[in-house]
C-alpha positions as CSV (number, residue, x, y, z in Angstrom):
1,M,63.0,117.7,138.1
2,N,59.7,119.4,137.5
3,V,56.9,117.3,136.3
4,L,54.1,118.9,134.2
5,D,50.4,118.4,135.0
6,L,49.1,118.7,131.5
7,R,45.4,119.0,130.8
8,L,44.3,118.8,127.2
9,T,41.5,121.3,126.6
10,Q,39.7,122.4,123.4
11,G,38.0,125.6,122.7
12,L,37.9,128.4,120.1
13,T,40.4,131.2,119.5
14,P,39.1,134.8,119.4
15,S,39.0,134.5,115.6
16,G,36.8,131.4,115.9
17,L,39.5,128.8,115.0
18,P,39.6,125.6,117.1
19,S,42.1,125.8,119.9
20,V,44.0,123.1,121.7
21,R,45.8,123.8,125.0
22,L,47.9,121.8,127.4
23,G,48.5,124.5,130.0
24,E,52.3,124.9,129.4
25,P,53.4,128.1,127.6
26,W,56.0,126.5,125.3
27,L,53.6,123.7,124.2
28,D,50.7,126.0,123.8
29,A,52.8,128.3,121.6
30,Y,53.6,125.3,119.4
31,L,50.0,124.3,119.2
32,D,49.1,127.9,118.2
33,F,51.7,127.6,115.5
34,L,50.1,124.4,114.3
35,T,46.6,125.8,114.5
36,A,47.5,128.4,111.9
37,R,49.0,125.8,109.5
38,C,47.2,122.5,110.0
39,R,43.7,121.0,110.1
40,P,42.0,120.9,113.5
41,N,42.2,117.2,113.9
42,S,46.0,117.3,113.2
43,V,46.4,119.9,116.0
44,L,44.3,117.8,118.3
45,A,46.4,114.7,117.5
46,A,49.6,116.7,118.1
47,G,48.2,117.8,121.5
48,Y,47.5,114.2,122.5
49,D,50.9,113.1,121.3
50,L,52.6,115.9,123.3
51,K,50.6,115.0,126.4
52,V,51.7,111.3,126.2
53,F,55.3,112.2,125.5
54,F,55.6,114.6,128.5
55,T,53.7,112.2,130.7
56,V,56.1,109.4,129.9
57,I,59.3,111.5,130.0
58,A,58.2,113.4,133.2
59,K,60.2,116.5,132.4
60,V,59.4,120.1,131.5
61,P,60.2,121.1,127.9
62,A,63.4,122.9,128.9
63,E,64.8,119.7,130.4
64,V,64.1,117.4,127.5
65,T,67.2,116.1,125.7
66,A,67.6,114.4,122.3
67,A,68.2,111.1,124.2
68,D,64.8,111.5,125.8
69,V,63.1,111.9,122.4
70,L,65.0,109.0,120.8
71,G,64.4,106.8,123.8
72,F,60.7,107.5,123.6
73,I,60.5,106.8,119.9
74,T,62.5,103.5,120.4
75,T,60.1,102.5,123.2
76,Q,57.1,103.3,121.1
77,R,58.4,101.2,118.1
78,T,59.8,98.2,119.9
79,G,57.7,98.1,123.1
80,S,61.0,97.8,125.1
81,A,62.2,100.4,127.6
82,D,65.8,99.3,127.0
83,V,67.6,101.8,124.8
84,A,71.0,100.9,123.6
């Protein structure tokens, strides 16, 4: 299992748009996609959410399963790590 060392950084794109980066190509590509479609604070919030998710899951994006996502959501909603 590879664990990501994500660092949330903010800056500007060459065109002057706010930019959010986590240092992982798949996640940065997704954040670029959001940058072109969402408000800057929404992109920043997504960056923080992705950082929390991948810190808790402790997997690289290619290793994440649907069970990981559903387990994370359940834990966030219930506060319990027990997923039925």
